[in-house]
C-alpha positions as CSV (number, residue, x, y, z in Angstrom):
1,M,20.5,-6.9,-9.9
2,N,21.4,-10.0,-7.9
3,G,20.7,-8.1,-4.6
4,V,22.5,-4.9,-5.5
5,K,20.5,-1.7,-6.0
6,L,21.1,-0.1,-9.4
7,V,21.2,3.7,-9.7
8,D,18.8,5.3,-12.2
9,G,20.8,7.3,-14.8
10,T,24.0,5.4,-14.0
11,D,23.2,1.7,-14.1
12,F,19.9,1.9,-16.1
13,T,17.5,4.4,-17.6
14,A,13.7,4.2,-17.3
15,T,12.0,7.1,-19.1
16,N,8.6,5.9,-20.4
17,G,7.0,4.0,-17.5
18,S,7.3,0.6,-19.3
19,T,10.9,0.1,-20.4
20,V,14.1,-0.3,-18.3
21,V,17.4,-0.3,-20.2
22,L,20.4,-1.6,-18.4
23,T,23.7,0.3,-19.0
24,T,25.5,-3.1,-18.9
25,G,23.5,-6.1,-20.1
26,A,22.4,-8.8,-17.7
27,A,23.6,-12.4,-17.9
28,A,21.1,-15.3,-18.3
29,S,21.3,-16.2,-14.6
30,D,21.1,-12.6,-13.2
31,I,18.0,-11.7,-11.1
32,I,16.4,-8.3,-11.8
33,D,13.7,-7.0,-9.4
34,I,12.0,-3.8,-10.7
35,V,9.9,-1.7,-8.3
36,M,7.8,1.1,-9.8
37,F,6.2,3.9,-7.8
38,T,3.3,5.9,-9.1
39,A,2.3,9.4,-8.0
40,V,-0.8,9.8,-5.9
41,D,-2.8,13.1,-5.7
42,L,-3.4,13.3,-2.0
43,S,-6.1,15.9,-2.5
44,T,-8.3,13.4,-4.3
45,A,-7.1,10.1,-2.8
46,V,-9.7,8.1,-1.0
47,G,-9.2,5.3,1.6
48,G,-6.0,4.5,3.3
49,G,-7.1,5.9,6.6
50,R,-6.7,9.2,8.3
51,Y,-5.0,10.4,11.4
52,K,-6.0,13.0,14.1
53,G,-4.2,14.1,17.2
54,E,-2.5,16.8,19.2
55,R,-1.5,18.7,16.1
56,G,-4.9,18.6,14.6
57,T,-3.6,17.2,11.3
58,L,-6.2,15.3,9.3
59,G,-5.1,13.2,6.3
60,P,-2.3,10.9,5.1
61,A,0.4,13.5,5.8
62,A,-0.3,13.5,9.5
63,A,2.6,14.3,11.8
64,A,4.0,12.2,14.7
65,G,1.8,13.9,17.3
66,D,-1.3,12.7,15.5
67,I,-1.9,9.4,17.3
68,F,-5.4,8.4,16.4
69,R,-6.1,6.5,13.2
70,V,-9.6,7.2,12.0
71,H,-11.6,4.4,10.2
72,E,-14.8,4.5,8.3
73,Q,-17.7,2.6,10.0
74,Q,-18.9,0.7,6.9
75,L,-17.1,-1.4,4.4
76,D,-18.2,-0.5,0.9
77,T,-15.8,-2.5,-1.3
78,N,-15.2,-6.3,-1.6
79,V,-12.1,-7.2,0.5
80,T,-10.2,-10.5,0.9
81,I,-7.8,-11.1,3.8
82,D,-5.3,-13.6,2.4
83,A,-4.0,-16.6,4.3
84,T,-0.7,-14.8,4.9
85,E,-2.2,-11.6,6.2
86,N,-3.3,-10.1,9.5
87,A,-5.9,-7.3,9.4
88,L,-7.1,-4.9,12.1
89,A,-10.1,-2.5,12.1
90,A,-11.7,-0.3,14.7
91,G,-15.3,-1.2,15.3
92,P,-18.1,-1.4,15.2
93,L,-18.0,-2.3,11.5
94,T,-20.8,-3.0,9.2
95,V,-20.6,-4.5,5.7
96,A,-22.7,-2.8,3.0
97,S,-25.4,-4.8,1.2
98,G,-23.9,-6.7,-1.7
99,V,-20.3,-6.3,-0.4
100,T,-18.3,-9.4,0.5
101,L,-15.7,-9.5,3.3
102,T,-13.7,-12.8,3.0
103,V,-11.1,-14.0,5.5
104,T,-9.2,-16.8,3.9
105,S,-8.3,-19.9,6.0
106,G,-5.1,-18.9,7.8
107,G,-5.8,-15.2,7.6
108,N,-6.8,-13.2,10.6
109,L,-9.1,-10.2,11.1
110,S,-9.4,-8.5,14.5
111,I,-12.0,-5.8,15.1
112,V,-11.3,-3.8,18.3
């Protein structure tokens, strides 16, 4: 609140995924930023890239010795690179039939 991180269970409670109750009420001019994290089942997750390297680890939990990021070779989902974004992909890259890759004016996409 107003730039100060509140502590769950002390300054607020959030028990149902949609309601946050402050221990002490906020004033009309207070600024409240709420960040919610959701669990991801890594055994069934897709996308997000994979890593390989000296430790032989494959997957999102790769260790520091795993220095190669592995990319798919074909884009199968519509993607837009916004004007405020820079994107990087390892090539060659193909775009599947019926899929649109948009790089908004001001955005950047580099394929290396």
